[in-house]
PyMOL commands that place a pseudoatom at each C-alpha (Angstrom):
pseudoatom trace, name=CA, resn=UNK, resi=1, chain=A, elem=C, hetatm=0, pos=[189.274, 162.650, 20.476]
pseudoatom trace, name=CA, resn=UNK, resi=2, chain=A, elem=C, hetatm=0, pos=[188.144, 158.547, 19.964]
pseudoatom trace, name=CA, resn=UNK, resi=3, chain=A, elem=C, hetatm=0, pos=[186.385, 157.637, 17.250]
pseudoatom trace, name=CA, resn=UNK, resi=4, chain=A, elem=C, hetatm=0, pos=[184.824, 154.708, 16.889]
pseudoatom trace, name=CA, resn=UNK, resi=5, chain=A, elem=C, hetatm=0, pos=[184.637, 153.438, 13.759]
pseudoatom trace, name=CA, resn=UNK, resi=6, chain=A, elem=C, hetatm=0, pos=[182.207, 150.311, 13.748]
pseudoatom trace, name=CA, resn=UNK, resi=7, chain=A, elem=C, hetatm=0, pos=[179.641, 153.255, 14.199]
pseudoatom trace, name=CA, resn=UNK, resi=8, chain=A, elem=C, hetatm=0, pos=[181.324, 154.368, 10.705]
pseudoatom trace, name=CA, resn=UNK, resi=9, chain=A, elem=C, hetatm=0, pos=[178.239, 153.791, 7.421]
pseudoatom trace, name=CA, resn=UNK, resi=10, chain=A, elem=C, hetatm=0, pos=[179.372, 153.957, 3.752]
pseudoatom trace, name=CA, resn=UNK, resi=11, chain=A, elem=C, hetatm=0, pos=[177.116, 153.803, 0.660]
pseudoatom trace, name=CA, resn=UNK, resi=12, chain=A, elem=C, hetatm=0, pos=[177.618, 150.049, -1.006]
pseudoatom trace, name=CA, resn=UNK, resi=13, chain=A, elem=C, hetatm=0, pos=[176.551, 149.142, -4.418]
pseudoatom trace, name=CA, resn=UNK, resi=14, chain=A, elem=C, hetatm=0, pos=[176.161, 145.843, -5.284]
pseudoatom trace, name=CA, resn=UNK, resi=15, chain=A, elem=C, hetatm=0, pos=[174.504, 144.056, -8.332]
pseudoatom trace, name=CA, resn=UNK, resi=16, chain=A, elem=C, hetatm=0, pos=[172.358, 140.653, -7.798]
pseudoatom trace, name=CA, resn=UNK, resi=17, chain=A, elem=C, hetatm=0, pos=[169.798, 138.939, -9.481]
pseudoatom trace, name=CA, resn=UNK, resi=18, chain=A, elem=C, hetatm=0, pos=[165.809, 140.201, -9.263]
pseudoatom trace, name=CA, resn=UNK, resi=19, chain=A, elem=C, hetatm=0, pos=[165.022, 137.178, -8.243]
pseudoatom trace, name=CA, resn=UNK, resi=20, chain=A, elem=C, hetatm=0, pos=[167.302, 136.734, -5.653]
pseudoatom trace, name=CA, resn=UNK, resi=21, chain=A, elem=C, hetatm=0, pos=[166.648, 140.214, -4.084]
pseudoatom trace, name=CA, resn=UNK, resi=22, chain=A, elem=C, hetatm=0, pos=[163.078, 139.539, -4.059]
pseudoatom trace, name=CA, resn=UNK, resi=23, chain=A, elem=C, hetatm=0, pos=[163.509, 136.870, -1.717]
pseudoatom trace, name=CA, resn=UNK, resi=24, chain=A, elem=C, hetatm=0, pos=[165.714, 138.861, 0.999]
pseudoatom trace, name=CA, resn=UNK, resi=25, chain=A, elem=C, hetatm=0, pos=[164.091, 141.779, 0.990]
pseudoatom trace, name=CA, resn=UNK, resi=26, chain=A, elem=C, hetatm=0, pos=[160.744, 139.690, 1.865]
pseudoatom trace, name=CA, resn=UNK, resi=27, chain=A, elem=C, hetatm=0, pos=[162.770, 137.345, 4.086]
pseudoatom trace, name=CA, resn=UNK, resi=28, chain=A, elem=C, hetatm=0, pos=[164.077, 140.650, 6.077]
pseudoatom trace, name=CA, resn=UNK, resi=29, chain=A, elem=C, hetatm=0, pos=[160.720, 142.290, 6.282]
pseudoatom trace, name=CA, resn=UNK, resi=30, chain=A, elem=C, hetatm=0, pos=[159.461, 138.857, 7.911]
pseudoatom trace, name=CA, resn=UNK, resi=31, chain=A, elem=C, hetatm=0, pos=[162.586, 138.930, 9.790]
pseudoatom trace, name=CA, resn=UNK, resi=32, chain=A, elem=C, hetatm=0, pos=[161.092, 142.752, 10.806]
pseudoatom trace, name=CA, resn=UNK, resi=33, chain=A, elem=C, hetatm=0, pos=[164.722, 143.606, 9.687]
pseudoatom trace, name=CA, resn=UNK, resi=34, chain=A, elem=C, hetatm=0, pos=[166.383, 146.259, 6.830]
pseudoatom trace, name=CA, resn=UNK, resi=35, chain=A, elem=C, hetatm=0, pos=[168.057, 144.477, 3.807]
pseudoatom trace, name=CA, resn=UNK, resi=36, chain=A, elem=C, hetatm=0, pos=[171.089, 146.609, 4.912]
pseudoatom trace, name=CA, resn=UNK, resi=37, chain=A, elem=C, hetatm=0, pos=[171.297, 145.374, 8.037]
pseudoatom trace, name=CA, resn=UNK, resi=38, chain=A, elem=C, hetatm=0, pos=[170.717, 141.611, 7.379]
pseudoatom trace, name=CA, resn=UNK, resi=39, chain=A, elem=C, hetatm=0, pos=[173.019, 141.900, 4.726]
pseudoatom trace, name=CA, resn=UNK, resi=40, chain=A, elem=C, hetatm=0, pos=[175.437, 143.925, 7.229]
pseudoatom trace, name=CA, resn=UNK, resi=41, chain=A, elem=C, hetatm=0, pos=[175.196, 141.105, 9.540]
pseudoatom trace, name=CA, resn=UNK, resi=42, chain=A, elem=C, hetatm=0, pos=[175.886, 138.547, 7.638]
pseudoatom trace, name=CA, resn=UNK, resi=43, chain=A, elem=C, hetatm=0, pos=[178.418, 140.586, 5.906]
pseudoatom trace, name=CA, resn=UNK, resi=44, chain=A, elem=C, hetatm=0, pos=[180.053, 140.921, 9.512]
pseudoatom trace, name=CA, resn=UNK, resi=45, chain=A, elem=C, hetatm=0, pos=[179.442, 137.102, 10.132]
pseudoatom trace, name=CA, resn=UNK, resi=46, chain=A, elem=C, hetatm=0, pos=[181.007, 135.702, 7.878]
pseudoatom trace, name=CA, resn=UNK, resi=47, chain=A, elem=C, hetatm=0, pos=[184.522, 137.591, 7.922]
pseudoatom trace, name=CA, resn=UNK, resi=48, chain=A, elem=C, hetatm=0, pos=[184.917, 138.484, 11.965]
pseudoatom trace, name=CA, resn=UNK, resi=49, chain=A, elem=C, hetatm=0, pos=[187.597, 136.875, 13.075]
pseudoatom trace, name=CA, resn=UNK, resi=50, chain=A, elem=C, hetatm=0, pos=[187.342, 133.871, 15.712]
pseudoatom trace, name=CA, resn=UNK, resi=51, chain=A, elem=C, hetatm=0, pos=[189.121, 135.717, 19.431]
pseudoatom trace, name=CA, resn=UNK, resi=52, chain=A, elem=C, hetatm=0, pos=[191.532, 133.701, 20.068]
pseudoatom trace, name=CA, resn=UNK, resi=53, chain=A, elem=C, hetatm=0, pos=[190.402, 134.651, 23.361]
pseudoatom trace, name=CA, resn=UNK, resi=54, chain=A, elem=C, hetatm=0, pos=[187.304, 133.072, 23.521]
pseudoatom trace, name=CA, resn=UNK, resi=55, chain=A, elem=C, hetatm=0, pos=[187.502, 129.834, 25.040]
pseudoatom trace, name=CA, resn=UNK, resi=56, chain=A, elem=C, hetatm=0, pos=[184.539, 127.419, 25.652]
pseudoatom trace, name=CA, resn=UNK, resi=57, chain=A, elem=C, hetatm=0, pos=[185.028, 126.976, 29.550]
pseudoatom trace, name=CA, resn=UNK, resi=58, chain=A, elem=C, hetatm=0, pos=[185.029, 123.684, 30.386]
pseudoatom trace, name=CA, resn=UNK, resi=59, chain=A, elem=C, hetatm=0, pos=[183.219, 123.123, 34.456]
pseudoatom trace, name=CA, resn=UNK, resi=60, chain=A, elem=C, hetatm=0, pos=[184.817, 121.087, 36.923]
pseudoatom trace, name=CA, resn=UNK, resi=61, chain=A, elem=C, hetatm=0, pos=[182.335, 118.283, 36.489]
pseudoatom trace, name=CA, resn=UNK, resi=62, chain=A, elem=C, hetatm=0, pos=[182.310, 117.764, 32.490]
pseudoatom trace, name=CA, resn=UNK, resi=63, chain=A, elem=C, hetatm=0, pos=[186.058, 117.884, 33.436]
pseudoatom trace, name=CA, resn=UNK, resi=64, chain=A, elem=C, hetatm=0, pos=[186.489, 115.185, 35.777]
pseudoatom trace, name=CA, resn=UNK, resi=65, chain=A, elem=C, hetatm=0, pos=[184.857, 112.813, 33.578]
pseudoatom trace, name=CA, resn=UNK, resi=66, chain=A, elem=C, hetatm=0, pos=[187.280, 113.547, 31.225]
pseudoatom trace, name=CA, resn=UNK, resi=67, chain=A, elem=C, hetatm=0, pos=[189.105, 109.989, 30.686]
pseudoatom trace, name=CA, resn=UNK, resi=68, chain=A, elem=C, hetatm=0, pos=[186.401, 108.218, 32.417]
pseudoatom trace, name=CA, resn=UNK, resi=69, chain=A, elem=C, hetatm=0, pos=[185.657, 106.157, 29.694]
pseudoatom trace, name=CA, resn=UNK, resi=70, chain=A, elem=C, hetatm=0, pos=[188.400, 104.391, 28.031]
pseudoatom trace, name=CA, resn=UNK, resi=71, chain=A, elem=C, hetatm=0, pos=[188.498, 104.284, 24.079]
pseudoatom trace, name=CA, resn=UNK, resi=72, chain=A, elem=C, hetatm=0, pos=[191.084, 102.628, 22.139]
pseudoatom trace, name=CA, resn=UNK, resi=73, chain=A, elem=C, hetatm=0, pos=[192.001, 103.041, 19.040]
pseudoatom trace, name=CA, resn=UNK, resi=74, chain=A, elem=C, hetatm=0, pos=[190.659, 100.128, 17.584]
pseudoatom trace, name=CA, resn=UNK, resi=75, chain=A, elem=C, hetatm=0, pos=[187.138, 100.495, 18.812]
pseudoatom trace, name=CA, resn=UNK, resi=76, chain=A, elem=C, hetatm=0, pos=[184.884, 100.043, 15.811]
pseudoatom trace, name=CA, resn=UNK, resi=77, chain=A, elem=C, hetatm=0, pos=[181.531, 101.453, 16.885]
pseudoatom trace, name=CA, resn=UNK, resi=78, chain=A, elem=C, hetatm=0, pos=[179.874, 100.316, 13.172]
pseudoatom trace, name=CA, resn=UNK, resi=79, chain=A, elem=C, hetatm=0, pos=[181.016, 96.849, 13.445]
pseudoatom trace, name=CA, resn=UNK, resi=80, chain=A, elem=C, hetatm=0, pos=[180.019, 97.059, 17.185]
pseudoatom trace, name=CA, resn=UNK, resi=81, chain=A, elem=C, hetatm=0, pos=[176.494, 98.291, 16.697]
pseudoatom trace, name=CA, resn=UNK, resi=82, chain=A, elem=C, hetatm=0, pos=[176.162, 96.089, 13.313]
pseudoatom trace, name=CA, resn=UNK, resi=83, chain=A, elem=C, hetatm=0, pos=[176.595, 93.299, 15.386]
pseudoatom trace, name=CA, resn=UNK, resi=84, chain=A, elem=C, hetatm=0, pos=[173.823, 93.789, 18.222]
pseudoatom trace, name=CA, resn=UNK, resi=85, chain=A, elem=C, hetatm=0, pos=[171.778, 94.294, 15.458]
pseudoatom trace, name=CA, resn=UNK, resi=86, chain=A, elem=C, hetatm=0, pos=[172.153, 90.749, 13.953]
pseudoatom trace, name=CA, resn=UNK, resi=87, chain=A, elem=C, hetatm=0, pos=[171.869, 89.035, 17.439]
pseudoatom trace, name=CA, resn=UNK, resi=88, chain=A, elem=C, hetatm=0, pos=[168.776, 91.788, 18.378]
pseudoatom trace, name=CA, resn=UNK, resi=89, chain=A, elem=C, hetatm=0, pos=[167.163, 90.869, 15.456]
pseudoatom trace, name=CA, resn=UNK, resi=90, chain=A, elem=C, hetatm=0, pos=[167.754, 87.414, 14.751]
for i in range(1, 90): cmd.bond("trace and resi %d" % i, "trace and resi %d" % (i + 1))
show_as sticks, trace
zoom trace
């Protein structure tokens, strides 16, 4: 028999500032989620390991456009934009 550890719940006691707790309760109520679930989701998002197999899928169109624009190392877009604005508002 296989037990899924994701379904197990354990009680946790935290000591937090009263004002933080009250604001969190109001936020959770407005989001229609329990405070416990909200905290669990937050901790899960902080501690979840990134799956190295999760890669962004690049569409063939995007891949075909890769490298189309030559961007030299000497490109100074801030200086170029400053020059453009100087010319525009002469």
